[in-house]
C-alpha positions as a Markdown table, in Angstrom:
| # | Residue | x | y | z |
|---|---|---|---|---|
| 1 | Met | -0.4 | 0.1 | -0.1 |
| 2 | Asp | 0.9 | 3.3 | -0.2 |
| 3 | Asn | 2.2 | 5.6 | 2.2 |
| 4 | Lys | -0.1 | 8.0 | 1.5 |
| 5 | His | -3.0 | 9.1 | -0.4 |
| 6 | Gln | -5.0 | 12.1 | -1.8 |
| 7 | Ala | -8.3 | 12.8 | -0.8 |
| 8 | Asp | -9.9 | 11.5 | -3.7 |
| 9 | Asp | -7.7 | 8.1 | -3.4 |
| 10 | Phe | -9.5 | 7.0 | -0.1 |
| 11 | Phe | -10.4 | 3.6 | 0.1 |
| 12 | Leu | -13.8 | 3.8 | 2.2 |
| 13 | Pro | -16.6 | 5.7 | 1.2 |
| 14 | Asp | -17.7 | 9.1 | 2.4 |
| 15 | Phe | -20.5 | 8.0 | 5.1 |
| 16 | Cys | -21.4 | 11.4 | 5.5 |
| 17 | Ser | -23.6 | 11.3 | 2.3 |
| 18 | Val | -26.6 | 9.8 | 2.4 |
| 19 | Tyr | -26.3 | 7.0 | -0.6 |
| 20 | Pro | -23.2 | 5.0 | 0.7 |
| 21 | Leu | -24.7 | 5.2 | 4.1 |
| 22 | Leu | -27.6 | 4.0 | 3.4 |
| 23 | Ile | -26.2 | 0.7 | 0.9 |
| 24 | Leu | -24.3 | 0.2 | 4.6 |
| 25 | Val | -27.6 | -0.3 | 6.6 |
| 26 | Leu | -28.9 | -2.4 | 3.4 |
| 27 | Leu | -25.9 | -4.7 | 3.3 |
| 28 | Val | -25.2 | -4.9 | 7.2 |
| 29 | Glu | -29.7 | -6.1 | 7.9 |
| 30 | Leu | -29.3 | -8.5 | 5.1 |
| 31 | Val | -27.1 | -9.9 | 7.0 |
| 32 | Ala | -28.7 | -10.0 | 10.3 |
| 33 | Val | -31.6 | -12.2 | 8.6 |
| 34 | Met | -29.2 | -14.6 | 7.2 |
| 35 | Leu | -27.8 | -15.1 | 10.5 |
| 36 | Ala | -32.1 | -15.1 | 11.6 |
| 37 | Met | -31.9 | -17.8 | 9.3 |
| 38 | Val | -30.5 | -20.1 | 11.6 |
| 39 | Tyr | -34.3 | -20.2 | 13.0 |
| 40 | Pro | -36.9 | -22.2 | 10.9 |
| 41 | Leu | -38.4 | -18.8 | 8.7 |
| 42 | Gly | -41.4 | -17.3 | 10.5 |
| 43 | Gly | -41.2 | -18.9 | 13.6 |
| 44 | Pro | -41.1 | -16.8 | 16.5 |
| 45 | Glu | -37.4 | -17.4 | 17.2 |
| 46 | Phe | -36.7 | -16.9 | 14.0 |
| 47 | Trp | -38.8 | -13.0 | 14.6 |
| 48 | Asn | -37.0 | -12.4 | 17.7 |
| 49 | Ala | -33.7 | -13.5 | 16.9 |
| 50 | Leu | -33.9 | -11.2 | 13.7 |
| 51 | Ala | -34.8 | -8.2 | 15.9 |
| 52 | Met | -31.5 | -8.7 | 17.7 |
| 53 | Asn | -29.9 | -9.0 | 15.3 |
| 54 | Ser | -30.9 | -5.6 | 13.2 |
| 55 | Leu | -30.8 | -3.7 | 16.3 |
| 56 | Phe | -27.8 | -4.7 | 17.7 |
| 57 | Ala | -25.6 | -4.5 | 13.8 |
| 58 | Gln | -27.0 | -1.1 | 12.7 |
| 59 | Trp | -26.0 | 0.1 | 16.4 |
| 60 | Val | -23.0 | -0.4 | 15.3 |
| 61 | Thr | -23.7 | 0.5 | 12.1 |
| 62 | Ile | -24.9 | 3.4 | 11.5 |
| 63 | Thr | -22.5 | 4.8 | 14.7 |
| 64 | Ser | -19.0 | 2.9 | 13.1 |
| 65 | Ala | -20.0 | 5.0 | 9.8 |
| 66 | Ala | -21.0 | 8.4 | 12.0 |
| 67 | Leu | -17.2 | 8.3 | 13.5 |
| 68 | Leu | -15.8 | 7.3 | 10.1 |
| 69 | Cys | -17.5 | 11.0 | 8.7 |
| 70 | Trp | -16.4 | 13.1 | 11.5 |
| 71 | Met | -12.5 | 11.9 | 11.2 |
| 72 | Arg | -12.4 | 11.3 | 7.4 |
| 73 | Ser | -10.1 | 14.4 | 7.2 |
| 74 | Trp | -8.1 | 13.1 | 9.7 |
| 75 | Leu | -8.1 | 9.3 | 7.7 |
| 76 | Gln | -7.2 | 11.1 | 4.3 |
| 77 | Lys | -4.1 | 12.7 | 5.7 |
| 78 | Ile | -2.2 | 10.1 | 7.7 |
| 79 | Ser | -1.1 | 6.4 | 5.5 |
| 80 | Ile | -4.0 | 3.7 | 4.4 |
| 81 | Ala | -2.4 | 1.0 | 6.4 |
| 82 | Ser | -2.8 | 3.4 | 9.6 |
| 83 | Ala | -6.5 | 4.7 | 8.8 |
| 84 | Ala | -7.5 | 1.2 | 7.8 |
| 85 | Gly | -6.2 | -0.1 | 11.4 |
| 86 | Ile | -7.3 | 2.5 | 13.0 |
| 87 | Ser | -11.2 | 2.2 | 11.5 |
| 88 | Tyr | -11.2 | -1.7 | 11.8 |
| 89 | Gly | -10.0 | -0.9 | 15.8 |
| 90 | Ile | -12.9 | 1.6 | 15.6 |
| 91 | Val | -15.6 | -1.1 | 14.5 |
| 92 | Leu | -14.6 | -3.5 | 16.9 |
| 93 | Phe | -14.1 | -1.4 | 20.2 |
| 94 | Leu | -17.6 | -0.1 | 18.5 |
| 95 | Thr | -18.9 | -3.7 | 18.6 |
| 96 | Leu | -17.3 | -4.8 | 22.5 |
| 97 | Ile | -19.3 | -1.7 | 24.0 |
| 98 | Phe | -22.8 | -2.4 | 22.2 |
| 99 | Ser | -22.8 | -6.1 | 22.8 |
| 100 | Ile | -21.6 | -5.9 | 26.9 |
| 101 | Leu | -24.3 | -3.2 | 26.5 |
| 102 | Gly | -26.7 | -5.1 | 24.6 |
| 103 | Ile | -25.9 | -8.1 | 27.6 |
| 104 | Trp | -26.9 | -5.9 | 30.5 |
| 105 | Leu | -29.6 | -4.3 | 28.5 |
| 106 | Ile | -30.9 | -8.3 | 28.1 |
| 107 | Ser | -30.5 | -9.3 | 32.4 |
| 108 | Val | -32.3 | -6.0 | 33.0 |
| 109 | Ala | -35.5 | -6.9 | 30.8 |
| 110 | Glu | -35.0 | -10.6 | 32.4 |
| 111 | Gly | -35.1 | -8.8 | 35.9 |
| 112 | Ser | -32.0 | -11.5 | 36.5 |
| 113 | Ile | -28.4 | -11.0 | 37.9 |
| 114 | Tyr | -25.9 | -8.7 | 35.4 |
| 115 | His | -22.8 | -11.7 | 34.0 |
| 116 | Leu | -20.5 | -11.6 | 30.5 |
| 117 | Asp | -22.0 | -13.3 | 28.6 |
| 118 | Trp | -18.4 | -14.2 | 27.3 |
| 119 | Glu | -19.7 | -17.1 | 24.3 |
| 120 | Arg | -21.9 | -13.9 | 23.6 |
| 121 | Leu | -19.1 | -11.7 | 23.3 |
| 122 | Leu | -17.2 | -13.1 | 21.5 |
| 123 | Arg | -19.5 | -14.9 | 19.1 |
| 124 | Asn | -20.7 | -11.1 | 17.7 |
| 125 | Leu | -16.4 | -9.9 | 17.6 |
| 126 | Cys | -15.3 | -12.8 | 15.4 |
| 127 | Ile | -18.5 | -12.3 | 12.8 |
| 128 | Ser | -18.0 | -8.2 | 13.5 |
| 129 | Ala | -14.3 | -8.3 | 12.6 |
| 130 | Ile | -14.6 | -11.6 | 9.6 |
| 131 | Ile | -18.1 | -8.5 | 8.6 |
| 132 | Thr | -15.5 | -5.6 | 8.8 |
| 133 | Leu | -12.1 | -6.9 | 6.9 |
| 134 | Val | -13.8 | -8.2 | 3.9 |
| 135 | Gly | -15.7 | -5.0 | 3.7 |
| 136 | Met | -12.7 | -3.2 | 3.9 |
| 137 | Arg | -10.8 | -5.6 | 1.6 |
| 138 | Tyr | -13.4 | -4.7 | -0.7 |
| 139 | Phe | -13.8 | -1.1 | -0.5 |
| 140 | Phe | -9.5 | -1.2 | -0.9 |
| 141 | Met | -10.1 | -3.8 | -4.3 |
| 142 | Gln | -12.8 | -1.5 | -5.7 |
| 143 | Gln | -10.5 | 1.5 | -5.1 |
| 144 | Gln | -7.3 | -0.2 | -7.0 |
| 145 | Trp | -9.6 | -0.2 | -9.6 |
| 146 | Lys | -11.0 | 2.6 | -9.7 |
| 147 | Gln | -7.7 | 4.1 | -9.9 |
| 148 | Gln | -6.2 | 1.5 | -12.8 |
| 149 | Leu | -9.5 | 2.8 | -14.6 |
| 150 | Val | -7.9 | 6.5 | -14.2 |
| 151 | Ser | -4.9 | 5.8 | -15.0 |
| 152 | Glu | -6.0 | 3.8 | -18.8 |
| 153 | Ala | -8.1 | 6.7 | -19.1 |
| 154 | Glu | -5.3 | 8.8 | -19.0 |
| 155 | Ser | -2.7 | 6.7 | -21.3 |
| 156 | Lys | -5.6 | 7.0 | -23.4 |
| 157 | Leu | -6.2 | 10.2 | -23.8 |
| 158 | Arg | -2.4 | 10.5 | -24.1 |
| 159 | Ala | -2.0 | 8.1 | -27.0 |
| 160 | Leu | -5.2 | 9.5 | -28.5 |
| 161 | Gln | -3.5 | 13.4 | -28.2 |
| 162 | Ala | -0.4 | 12.2 | -29.5 |
| 163 | Arg | -1.4 | 10.5 | -33.0 |
| 164 | Ile | -3.4 | 13.6 | -33.4 |
| 165 | His | 0.1 | 15.8 | -34.2 |
| 166 | Pro | -0.8 | 18.4 | -36.9 |
| 167 | His | 0.1 | 16.5 | -40.0 |
| 168 | Phe | 1.0 | 19.8 | -41.7 |
| 169 | Leu | 4.7 | 20.1 | -40.1 |
| 170 | Phe | 6.8 | 19.5 | -43.6 |
| 171 | Asn | 4.1 | 21.4 | -45.2 |
| 172 | Ser | 4.8 | 24.5 | -42.7 |
| 173 | Met | 8.6 | 23.6 | -42.7 |
| 174 | Asn | 8.4 | 24.2 | -46.6 |
| 175 | Thr | 6.4 | 27.9 | -46.0 |
| 176 | Ile | 8.8 | 28.5 | -43.8 |
| 177 | Ala | 11.9 | 27.4 | -46.1 |
| 178 | Ser | 10.5 | 29.8 | -48.9 |
| 179 | Leu | 9.4 | 32.5 | -46.5 |
| 180 | Thr | 13.4 | 33.0 | -45.0 |
| 181 | Arg | 14.8 | 34.8 | -47.4 |
| 182 | Ser | 12.0 | 36.7 | -49.2 |
| 183 | Gln | 10.1 | 37.9 | -45.6 |
| 184 | Pro | 11.6 | 36.6 | -42.5 |
| 185 | Glu | 10.3 | 37.7 | -40.0 |
| 186 | Leu | 6.7 | 36.3 | -41.6 |
| 187 | Ala | 8.9 | 33.1 | -41.6 |
| 188 | Glu | 9.5 | 33.9 | -37.7 |
| 189 | Glu | 5.7 | 34.0 | -37.0 |
| 190 | Val | 5.2 | 31.4 | -39.2 |
| 191 | Val | 8.0 | 29.2 | -36.4 |
| 192 | Glu | 5.9 | 31.5 | -33.2 |
| 193 | Asp | 3.2 | 29.3 | -34.4 |
| 194 | Leu | 4.0 | 25.9 | -35.1 |
| 195 | Ser | 6.1 | 25.7 | -31.7 |
| 196 | Glu | 2.6 | 26.8 | -30.1 |
| 197 | Leu | 0.8 | 23.7 | -31.5 |
| 198 | Phe | 3.4 | 21.5 | -31.1 |
| 199 | Arg | 3.8 | 22.6 | -27.7 |
| 200 | Ala | 0.5 | 22.6 | -27.1 |
| 201 | Ser | 0.4 | 18.9 | -28.8 |
| 202 | Phe | 2.8 | 17.7 | -26.2 |
| 203 | Ser | 1.4 | 18.6 | -23.2 |
| 204 | Asp | 0.3 | 16.4 | -20.1 |
| 205 | Gln | -2.5 | 19.2 | -19.5 |
| 206 | Thr | -5.7 | 17.7 | -19.2 |
| 207 | Leu | -7.7 | 20.5 | -19.9 |
| 208 | Ala | -7.2 | 24.2 | -21.1 |
| 209 | Pro | -9.9 | 27.0 | -21.0 |
| 210 | Phe | -11.5 | 27.9 | -24.4 |
| 211 | Met | -10.3 | 31.0 | -25.6 |
| 212 | Asp | -6.9 | 29.6 | -25.3 |
| 213 | Glu | -8.3 | 26.6 | -27.9 |
| 214 | Val | -8.9 | 28.9 | -29.9 |
| 215 | Thr | -6.6 | 30.6 | -30.5 |
| 216 | Leu | -4.7 | 28.3 | -31.3 |
| 217 | Cys | -6.5 | 27.1 | -34.0 |
| 218 | Arg | -6.2 | 30.5 | -35.2 |
| 219 | Arg | -2.5 | 29.7 | -35.5 |
| 220 | Tyr | -3.3 | 27.1 | -37.1 |
| 221 | Met | -5.2 | 28.7 | -40.0 |
| 222 | His | -2.8 | 31.1 | -39.7 |
| 223 | Ile | -0.5 | 28.4 | -40.9 |
| 224 | Glu | -2.7 | 27.4 | -43.3 |
| 225 | Gly | -3.7 | 30.4 | -44.8 |
| 226 | Leu | -0.4 | 31.2 | -46.3 |
| 227 | Arg | -0.2 | 27.6 | -47.9 |
| 228 | Phe | -4.0 | 28.1 | -50.0 |
| 229 | Gly | -3.8 | 31.4 | -49.8 |
| 230 | Asp | -6.9 | 33.0 | -50.8 |
| 231 | Arg | -8.9 | 29.5 | -51.5 |
| 232 | Leu | -9.6 | 29.0 | -47.8 |
| 233 | Thr | -11.2 | 31.6 | -45.4 |
| 234 | Val | -12.7 | 31.1 | -42.5 |
| 235 | Asp | -16.1 | 32.8 | -40.6 |
| 236 | Trp | -16.0 | 32.5 | -37.1 |
| 237 | Gln | -19.0 | 32.8 | -35.2 |
| 238 | Leu | -18.1 | 32.6 | -31.5 |
| 239 | Asp | -20.6 | 33.8 | -28.9 |
| 240 | Pro | -19.3 | 35.0 | -25.8 |
| 241 | Leu | -18.5 | 31.8 | -23.5 |
| 242 | Pro | -17.8 | 31.7 | -19.5 |
| 243 | Glu | -14.7 | 32.1 | -18.3 |
| 244 | Lys | -14.8 | 29.3 | -16.6 |
| 245 | Thr | -15.6 | 26.7 | -19.8 |
| 246 | Leu | -12.4 | 24.6 | -20.2 |
| 247 | Leu | -12.2 | 21.6 | -22.9 |
| 248 | Pro | -9.4 | 18.8 | -23.8 |
| 249 | Pro | -6.2 | 20.9 | -25.3 |
| 250 | Leu | -6.9 | 20.4 | -29.4 |
| 251 | Ile | -9.9 | 19.1 | -29.4 |
| 252 | Ile | -10.7 | 21.1 | -32.3 |
| 253 | Gln | -7.8 | 22.4 | -34.4 |
| 254 | Pro | -7.9 | 18.2 | -35.6 |
| 255 | Leu | -12.1 | 19.6 | -36.8 |
| 256 | Leu | -10.2 | 22.2 | -39.2 |
| 257 | Glu | -7.0 | 19.9 | -39.9 |
| 258 | Asn | -10.5 | 17.8 | -41.3 |
| 259 | Ala | -12.2 | 20.3 | -42.7 |
| 260 | Ile | -9.0 | 21.2 | -44.9 |
| 261 | Asn | -7.8 | 18.2 | -46.0 |
| 262 | His | -10.8 | 17.2 | -46.8 |
| 263 | Gly | -13.3 | 19.6 | -47.9 |
| 264 | Ile | -11.0 | 22.6 | -49.2 |
| 265 | Ser | -8.1 | 21.3 | -50.5 |
| 266 | Arg | -10.0 | 18.2 | -52.6 |
| 267 | Leu | -11.6 | 22.0 | -54.2 |
| 268 | Glu | -10.3 | 23.8 | -57.2 |
| 269 | Gln | -11.7 | 26.8 | -55.9 |
| 270 | Gly | -11.5 | 26.5 | -52.0 |
| 271 | Gly | -14.6 | 27.9 | -49.8 |
| 272 | Val | -15.2 | 28.6 | -46.3 |
| 273 | Ile | -14.7 | 26.9 | -43.4 |
| 274 | Gln | -17.7 | 28.2 | -40.5 |
| 275 | Val | -16.0 | 27.8 | -37.0 |
| 276 | Ala | -19.0 | 28.5 | -34.2 |
| 277 | Ala | -19.4 | 28.2 | -31.2 |
| 278 | Arg | -22.3 | 28.6 | -28.7 |
| 279 | Leu | -23.5 | 28.1 | -25.4 |
| 280 | Val | -27.3 | 25.6 | -24.6 |
| 281 | Asp | -28.3 | 24.7 | -21.6 |
| 282 | Glu | -25.1 | 25.3 | -19.9 |
| 283 | Thr | -23.3 | 22.8 | -23.0 |
| 284 | Val | -20.9 | 24.1 | -25.1 |
| 285 | Glu | -22.1 | 23.5 | -29.2 |
| 286 | Ile | -19.1 | 23.5 | -31.5 |
| 287 | Glu | -20.4 | 23.6 | -35.2 |
| 288 | Val | -17.4 | 23.5 | -38.2 |
| 289 | Thr | -18.9 | 23.7 | -41.5 |
| 290 | Asn | -16.6 | 22.8 | -43.9 |
| 291 | Pro | -17.6 | 22.6 | -48.4 |
| 292 | Tyr | -17.0 | 19.6 | -49.6 |
| 293 | Asn | -17.0 | 16.9 | -53.5 |
| 294 | Pro | -19.7 | 15.7 | -53.2 |
| 295 | Asp | -17.9 | 12.8 | -55.5 |
| 296 | Pro | -16.4 | 10.2 | -54.1 |
| 297 | Ser | -14.1 | 9.2 | -55.8 |
| 298 | Ser | -12.7 | 12.7 | -54.4 |
| 299 | Arg | -12.4 | 11.9 | -50.9 |
| 300 | Arg | -9.6 | 10.9 | -48.9 |
| 301 | Pro | -9.2 | 7.5 | -46.8 |
| 302 | Gly | -8.9 | 8.4 | -42.9 |
| 303 | Asn | -11.8 | 11.2 | -42.9 |
| 304 | Gly | -13.7 | 8.4 | -40.6 |
| 305 | Met | -10.0 | 7.6 | -38.2 |
| 306 | Ala | -9.7 | 11.6 | -37.6 |
| 307 | Leu | -13.6 | 11.8 | -36.0 |
| 308 | Gln | -13.6 | 8.8 | -34.5 |
| 309 | Asn | -10.5 | 10.0 | -32.4 |
| 310 | Ile | -11.9 | 13.1 | -31.3 |
| 311 | Arg | -15.3 | 11.0 | -30.3 |
| 312 | Thr | -13.1 | 8.8 | -28.7 |
| 313 | Arg | -11.2 | 11.1 | -26.2 |
| 314 | Ile | -14.4 | 13.4 | -25.5 |
| 315 | Glu | -16.4 | 10.2 | -24.4 |
| 316 | Val | -13.4 | 9.8 | -22.6 |
| 317 | Met | -13.2 | 12.6 | -20.8 |
| 318 | Tyr | -16.9 | 14.0 | -20.4 |
| 319 | Gly | -19.1 | 10.4 | -21.0 |
| 320 | Glu | -22.5 | 10.6 | -22.6 |
| 321 | Gln | -22.5 | 14.2 | -21.7 |
| 322 | Gly | -19.7 | 14.9 | -24.2 |
| 323 | Gln | -20.8 | 14.4 | -28.2 |
| 324 | Leu | -19.4 | 14.7 | -32.1 |
| 325 | Asn | -23.0 | 14.2 | -34.0 |
| 326 | Val | -21.8 | 14.6 | -38.6 |
| 327 | Arg | -24.6 | 15.6 | -40.7 |
| 328 | Glu | -24.1 | 15.9 | -44.5 |
| 329 | Lys | -26.3 | 18.4 | -46.7 |
| 330 | Thr | -25.7 | 19.2 | -50.9 |
| 331 | Gly | -21.9 | 20.2 | -50.9 |
| 332 | Ala | -21.3 | 20.9 | -47.8 |
| 333 | Phe | -20.0 | 18.6 | -44.0 |
| 334 | Cys | -20.8 | 19.3 | -40.6 |
| 335 | Val | -19.2 | 18.5 | -37.6 |
| 336 | Ile | -21.1 | 19.6 | -34.1 |
| 337 | Leu | -19.0 | 19.1 | -30.8 |
| 338 | Arg | -21.1 | 18.8 | -27.4 |
| 339 | Phe | -19.9 | 19.2 | -24.4 |
| 340 | Pro | -20.6 | 20.5 | -20.6 |
| 341 | Val | -18.8 | 23.8 | -19.7 |
| 342 | Val | -17.5 | 22.0 | -16.7 |
| 343 | Pro | -15.7 | 18.8 | -16.3 |
| 344 | Pro | -17.6 | 16.2 | -13.1 |
| 345 | Gly | -14.9 | 17.7 | -10.5 |
| 346 | Lys | -12.8 | 19.5 | -13.7 |
| 347 | Gln | -10.3 | 17.2 | -13.6 |
| 348 | Leu | -10.2 | 12.9 | -15.7 |
| 349 | Lys | -9.9 | 11.8 | -12.0 |
| 350 | Glu | -13.4 | 12.5 | -10.9 |
| 351 | Lys | -14.8 | 10.7 | -13.8 |
């Protein structure tokens, strides 16, 4: 086990929340029913055992959950081994206390002289120790599984982002070479634009502000504009979006690259790429529309793969809240990207 752990990686559920506490109470009640089933179902002994087991088990469960809730912030700061040992000791200590209290209450109800029933006490402690150990083992394995999912998702995101590095590198280098002698200042601008694009491409950043992505896209279109000249025009239709709007870096640029490679470059006269961004019910919609040649023989392979890469990144980051839809109409190809303004937890680990 790791010596230290972050709050998001704590292996115990948050018993301060209603849902985990409800699940715990129901599971403990199920155990109480199973223990009562040693008696004939429906008989008086069964119902008596069920009532006593339920009362005792829920006392221990709810009190333990309350203490662990109260101590949660402190337990998160110590090692996992220490937190597990302290949590385990709390449950057993409360089991001991409530067992002694229960034995005393039974003797009072029966009007008998109180004496400690060691057999019942040891039985309660053994059952509590086994169930608590199994439960904590399950919580720990679940936490490890979640961490593995997060690691796999992060690796997948990095791999997909690496696969969509700007494919126009060689064309850009040729453009820079041709401008070096005739227009050195413009060549320097292209080098700066290219370096910013690759800096974002190699970045480990999971999320980036929307306007940073727009700036990168403008740099990209500046480079491509030098190559295509009057054949390429971009119509930016960007509505004001909240400053907190975040999205995966380099998620719009591949859409523009796709629009150029499979649309503008296949048309002799070129065309206009429309880029629209708007906010619809806390969901950001980004729409990229480009003209294209509907003749199947003029199409290049790889269009579907590029869009699938983007769709996968969106699904990994946002789940069902992220969508990429494609719409074709006469002479126009439209890609619509949808995602929430702020991803859940603002980080991949919360997913």
